[in-house]
Structure formats: structure tokens, C-alpha cells
C-alpha positions in Angstrom: -2.7 5.0 -248.8 -5.0 5.2 -251.7 -6.7 8.4 -252.4 -10.6 8.7 -251.6 -13.0 10.3 -254.2 -13.3 13.1 -251.7 -9.4 13.4 -251.5 -9.3 13.9 -255.4 -12.2 16.5 -255.2 -10.6 18.5 -252.6 -7.3 18.4 -254.5 -8.9 19.4 -257.7 -11.0 22.1 -256.4 -8.6 23.7 -253.4 -10.2 27.3 -253.4 -13.8 25.9 -253.2 -15.9 25.8 -249.7 -17.0 22.2 -249.7 -19.3 21.1 -246.9 -18.6 17.4 -246.0 -21.0 15.3 -243.8 -18.6 13.9 -240.9 -17.9 10.1 -240.9 -19.0 9.7 -244.5 -15.6 10.5 -246.7 -15.9 6.9 -248.1 -19.2 7.5 -249.2 -18.4 10.3 -251.3 -18.9 9.5 -255.4 -18.7 13.0 -257.1 -19.4 16.6 -257.1 -22.1 18.7 -258.7 -19.9 21.2 -260.4 -22.6 23.9 -260.7 -23.1 24.4 -257.1 -20.1 22.5 -255.5 -22.1 20.2 -253.6 -20.8 16.9 -252.9 -22.8 13.7 -254.1 -23.0 10.9 -251.5 -24.0 7.1 -252.3 -26.7 6.3 -249.8 -25.7 2.5 -250.0 -22.0 3.7 -248.8 -23.7 5.8 -246.1 -25.6 2.8 -245.0 -22.5 0.5 -245.2 -20.4 2.9 -243.1 -23.2 3.4 -240.4 -23.4 -0.6 -240.2 -19.3 -1.1 -239.9 -19.3 1.8 -237.2 -22.2 0.6 -235.0 -24.3 -2.5 -234.1 -27.3 -1.4 -236.3 -29.0 -3.6 -238.9 -29.3 -2.5 -242.6 -33.1 -1.6 -241.9 -31.7 0.3 -238.8 -29.3 2.3 -240.2 -31.7 3.2 -243.1 -33.8 4.6 -240.6 -31.3 6.2 -238.7 -29.9 8.2 -241.8 -33.4 8.8 -243.1 -34.1 10.7 -240.0 -30.4 12.0 -238.7 -29.0 12.7 -242.2 -30.7 12.4 -245.3 -33.6 15.1 -244.8 -31.2 17.5 -243.0 -30.8 21.1 -244.9 -27.7 22.5 -243.9 -27.6 25.6 -246.4 -27.0 26.0 -250.1 -24.1 23.4 -250.1 -26.2 20.7 -248.4 -24.7 17.1 -249.6 -26.7 15.6 -252.3 -27.8 12.2 -251.4 -27.7 9.7 -254.5 -30.5 7.1 -253.8 -28.4 3.7 -255.2 -30.1 1.4 -253.0 -32.8 0.2 -255.5 
């Protein structure tokens, strides 16, 4: 099985506490090295939601905007890269 970007990051930084967003491992596109915050692709998150539910694109965007992208869970809160444009 091919490693994901997340797998590579965890392997590269085994001693770091890295906060993951549950269910979105395939949407990780990198890490911000100064703060060790994961960077997620919003577009990939939308695709994950659409594949795992019966939501349309617009419904997935609304769900993620309300429930995920605006959430603050401390200093390791992931970075949400807006690549949907």
C-alpha cells in the first residue's frame, strides 16, 4: 500500500505531537514546520466527504465550513488550504 503524505510526515517527525483531523488522512498536503501543524487541502476534504456520504459538492462545502474548517482545537489546529478556487 502506498504511503500517504501523512504517513511520510509522521515517519519524518516521530517525536512530534501532530494533531490529525479524523477521517481526512488522504487530504493532508503538508506540514508547517515552525508550528508542526498539518496542512489539509480543502478540495480533498470535500472529495472525502462526498465519497463517504450522499452529500453534493455544495452540501459538503457547507458541512465542512460549519463543522470543520472554522473549528479551533488549540495551538495545533490544522491549517486548511483553500485550493477550491
